[in-house]
N, CA, C and O of each residue as an XYZ file, in Angstrom:
328
protein
N       1.022     29.158     -2.455
C       2.449     29.150     -2.684
C       2.735     28.273     -3.911
O       2.204     27.167     -4.012
N       3.568     28.754     -4.844
C       3.890     27.943     -6.019
C       4.714     26.711     -5.665
O       5.450     26.696     -4.678
N       4.575     25.687     -6.486
C       5.331     24.455     -6.278
C       6.781     24.658     -6.686
O       7.074     25.392     -7.630
N       7.678     24.007     -5.974
C       9.102     24.058     -6.282
C       9.547     22.654     -6.642
O       9.507     21.754     -5.803
N       9.973     22.459     -7.886
C      10.402     21.144     -8.344
C      11.896     20.928     -8.157
O      12.343     19.805     -7.925
N      12.664     22.003     -8.258
C      14.107     21.899     -8.207
C      14.673     23.047     -7.387
O      14.169     24.170     -7.436
N      15.741     22.749     -6.623
C      16.399     23.782     -5.832
C      17.893     23.508     -5.842
O      18.325     22.378     -5.614
N      18.684     24.547     -6.109
C      20.143     24.434     -6.085
C      20.716     25.644     -5.372
O      20.224     26.763     -5.519
N      21.767     25.400     -4.596
C      22.437     26.483     -3.893
C      23.943     26.264     -3.998
O      24.433     25.139     -3.900
N      24.661     27.362     -4.199
C      26.122     27.320     -4.234
C      26.618     28.450     -3.337
O      26.280     29.616     -3.543
N      27.413     28.094     -2.353
C      27.951     29.082     -1.433
C      29.399     29.387     -1.808
O      30.084     28.538     -2.378
N      29.865     30.591     -1.493
C      31.207     30.996     -1.926
C      32.356     30.311     -1.191
O      33.493     30.349     -1.660
N      32.083     29.695     -0.064
C      33.144     29.075      0.729
C      32.766     27.632      1.018
O      31.723     27.368      1.617
N      33.611     26.693      0.596
C      33.298     25.268      0.768
C      33.126     24.868      2.230
O      32.550     23.819      2.519
N      33.607     25.670      3.131
C      33.499     25.332      4.551
C      32.139     25.727      5.131
O      31.846     25.413      6.285
N      31.319     26.403      4.353
C      29.999     26.830      4.835
C      29.047     25.642      4.874
O      29.064     24.779      3.997
N      28.233     25.620      5.892
C      27.200     24.591      6.028
C      25.839     25.244      5.800
O      25.584     26.357      6.261
N      24.982     24.543      5.092
C      23.598     24.983      4.952
C      22.919     24.653      6.275
O      22.982     23.513      6.735
N      22.283     25.620      6.879
C      21.679     25.440      8.197
C      20.536     24.448      8.212
O      19.746     24.371      7.271
N      20.458     23.689      9.295
C      19.371     22.711      9.454
C      18.010     23.391      9.403
O      17.067     22.843      8.831
N      17.897     24.569      9.990
C      16.618     25.285     10.019
C      16.192     25.681      8.603
O      15.012     25.608      8.263
N      17.147     26.096      7.792
C      16.839     26.447      6.403
C      16.270     25.234      5.656
O      15.261     25.338      4.960
N      16.924     24.101      5.811
C      16.470     22.880      5.137
C      15.113     22.438      5.671
O      14.261     21.996      4.900
N      14.905     22.550      6.969
C      13.607     22.205      7.555
C      12.498     23.059      6.954
O      11.432     22.542      6.621
N      12.736     24.360      6.810
C      11.727     25.259      6.234
C      11.496     24.954      4.751
O      10.361     24.993      4.275
N      12.565     24.655      4.031
C      12.444     24.292      2.617
C      11.582     23.036      2.469
O      10.695     22.975      1.618
N      11.852     22.055      3.297
C      11.100     20.795      3.247
C       9.655     21.000      3.689
O       8.733     20.437      3.099
N       9.465     21.794      4.713
C       8.106     22.037      5.202
C       7.228     22.625      4.091
O       6.045     22.303      3.987
N       7.814     23.475      3.278
C       7.050     24.139      2.221
C       6.965     23.345      0.920
O       5.993     23.486      0.177
N       7.982     22.503      0.629
C       8.047     21.919     -0.706
C       8.347     20.415     -0.752
O       8.704     19.900     -1.812
N       8.213     19.715      0.346
C       8.579     18.287      0.392
C       7.841     17.452     -0.642
O       8.422     16.519     -1.197
N       6.598     17.754     -0.914
C       5.803     16.911     -1.802
C       6.019     17.206     -3.279
O       5.553     16.451     -4.133
N       6.726     18.304     -3.597
C       6.926     18.643     -5.007
C       8.379     18.569     -5.441
O       8.648     18.484     -6.640
N       9.326     18.599     -4.511
C      10.746     18.601     -4.881
C      11.158     17.309     -5.574
O      10.870     16.211     -5.099
N      11.839     17.464     -6.709
C      12.358     16.327     -7.466
C      13.891     16.324     -7.486
O      14.514     15.264     -7.547
N      14.492     17.517     -7.434
C      15.949     17.659     -7.520
C      16.435     18.658     -6.474
O      15.916     19.770     -6.381
N      17.423     18.260     -5.698
C      18.058     19.143     -4.716
C      19.563     19.081     -4.926
O      20.139     17.995     -5.003
N      20.201     20.240     -5.018
C      21.648     20.290     -5.235
C      22.277     21.289     -4.275
O      21.826     22.428     -4.155
N      23.315     20.846     -3.605
C      24.082     21.688     -2.683
C      25.526     21.700     -3.184
O      26.284     20.765     -2.928
N      25.904     22.769     -3.904
C      27.232     22.867     -4.507
C      28.177     23.632     -3.587
O      27.832     24.693     -3.067
N      29.358     23.085     -3.396
C      30.418     23.745     -2.626
C      29.977     24.161     -1.231
O      30.404     25.201     -0.730
N      29.132     23.365     -0.606
C      28.712     23.654      0.766
C      28.347     22.337      1.451
O      28.073     21.334      0.792
N      28.350     22.361      2.755
C      28.048     21.162      3.520
C      26.593     21.084      3.941
O      25.901     22.096      4.054
N      26.151     19.868      4.168
C      24.806     19.598      4.679
C      24.970     18.553      5.776
O      25.657     17.550      5.576
N      24.355     18.773      6.919
C      24.518     17.853      8.039
C      23.845     16.511      7.747
O      22.883     16.448      6.981
N      24.353     15.441      8.359
C      23.696     14.130      8.194
C      22.230     14.157      8.630
O      21.394     13.472      8.041
N      21.923     14.937      9.648
C      20.529     15.037     10.116
C      19.641     15.649      9.036
O      18.510     15.209      8.830
N      20.157     16.664      8.349
C      19.382     17.286      7.272
C      19.219     16.334      6.094
O      18.147     16.275      5.491
N      20.261     15.597      5.762
C      20.148     14.625      4.671
C      19.107     13.569      5.014
O      18.317     13.169      4.158
N      19.105     13.126      6.245
C      18.105     12.147      6.679
C      16.696     12.728      6.579
O      15.773     12.052      6.124
N      16.531     13.977      7.001
C      15.226     14.632      6.926
C      14.767     14.771      5.469
O      13.593     14.565      5.163
N      15.692     15.117      4.580
C      15.374     15.221      3.153
C      14.912     13.865      2.622
O      13.885     13.774      1.950
N      15.677     12.813      2.926
C      15.354     11.479      2.422
C      14.014     10.963      2.932
O      13.289     10.289      2.201
N      13.688     11.270      4.154
C      12.424     10.797      4.724
C      11.221     11.620      4.261
O      10.121     11.084      4.122
N      11.421     12.912      4.023
C      10.297     13.810      3.758
C       9.986     14.023      2.283
O       8.820     14.165      1.914
N      11.001     14.047      1.445
C      10.814     14.351      0.018
C      10.583     13.047     -0.743
O      11.508     12.482     -1.326
N       9.356     12.588     -0.728
C       9.042     11.256     -1.240
C       9.156     11.146     -2.762
O       9.248     10.038     -3.291
N       9.152     12.272     -3.469
C       9.268     12.255     -4.926
C      10.663     12.650     -5.396
O      10.880     12.846     -6.592
N      11.601     12.768     -4.478
C      12.952     13.197     -4.826
C      13.621     12.178     -5.738
O      13.683     10.990     -5.418
N      14.117     12.647     -6.868
C      14.795     11.793     -7.841
C      16.312     11.937     -7.766
O      17.046     10.985     -8.031
N      16.779     13.140     -7.402
C      18.220     13.376     -7.380
C      18.578     14.313     -6.226
O      17.978     15.372     -6.048
N      19.569     13.889     -5.455
C      20.122     14.694     -4.367
C      21.624     14.795     -4.602
O      22.321     13.781     -4.606
N      22.122     16.005     -4.797
C      23.542     16.231     -5.034
C      24.143     16.934     -3.826
O      23.758     18.051     -3.479
N      25.099     16.252     -3.192
C      25.768     16.772     -2.008
C      27.249     16.427     -2.118
O      27.608     15.302     -2.466
N      28.099     17.395     -1.821
C      29.543     17.131     -1.815
C      29.905     16.369     -0.546
O      29.509     16.748      0.556
N      30.667     15.282     -0.720
C      31.107     14.476      0.419
C      32.632     14.409      0.379
O      33.203     13.942     -0.607
N      33.300     14.870      1.439
C      34.764     14.791      1.463
C      35.230     13.338      1.363
O      34.590     12.441      1.912
N      36.336     13.109      0.667
C      36.860     11.754      0.475
C      37.063     11.022      1.804
O      36.828      9.816      1.881
N      37.489     11.720      2.832
C      37.740     11.073      4.124
C      36.458     10.544      4.759
O      36.515      9.677      5.631
N      35.303     11.055      4.334
C      34.020     10.659      4.914
C      33.199      9.751      4.000
O      32.066      9.406      4.335
N      33.749      9.364      2.861
C      32.960      8.666      1.852
C      32.428      7.311      2.340
O      31.275      6.985      2.059
N      33.217      6.523      3.050
C      32.767      5.205      3.502
C      31.614      5.338      4.492
O      30.604      4.646      4.360
N      31.750      6.205      5.465
C      30.680      6.420      6.436
C      29.421      6.966      5.786
O      28.312      6.606      6.181
N      29.581      7.827      4.797
C      28.432      8.406      4.106
C      27.691      7.361      3.285
O      26.462      7.382      3.219
N      28.420      6.456      2.664
C      27.765      5.402      1.898
C      26.954      4.486      2.809
O      25.849      4.072      2.457
N      27.504      4.173      3.976
C      26.779      3.339      4.940
C      25.516      4.077      5.409
O      24.450      3.475      5.542
N      25.648      5.381      5.654
C      24.508      6.185      6.103
C      23.402      6.188      5.032
O      22.225      6.008      5.343
N      23.802      6.397      3.766
C      22.827      6.432      2.676
C      22.121      5.093      2.522
O      20.911      5.055      2.301
N      22.846      4.016      2.631
C      22.263      2.691      2.505
C      21.235      2.450      3.607
O      20.172      1.885      3.347
N      21.537      2.867      4.821
C      20.615      2.684      5.939
C      19.397      3.588      5.826
O      18.344      3.263      6.375
N      19.513      4.728      5.121
C      18.399      5.660      4.985
C      17.378      5.198      3.961
O      16.228      5.637      3.988
N      17.784      4.322      3.063
C      16.868      3.861      2.012
C      15.939      2.889      2.607
O      15.070      2.360      1.913
């Protein structure tokens, strides 16, 4: 299987969530090579973000949209994940 260094997805509806199973399969196949992950106009669960942070050891950039109402909790979550 070829290495995947970068992955980006944009869904047509901001209310759509990227499924945990999809992210698990992506990580299972490419965790050691991924450097950049971007999720445009779609949601990602905190559990998936945690799995990404723990598994993708070479990840340099993770782009995820965070609603303003959730920004404080998300910053605390990110700090604890490091």
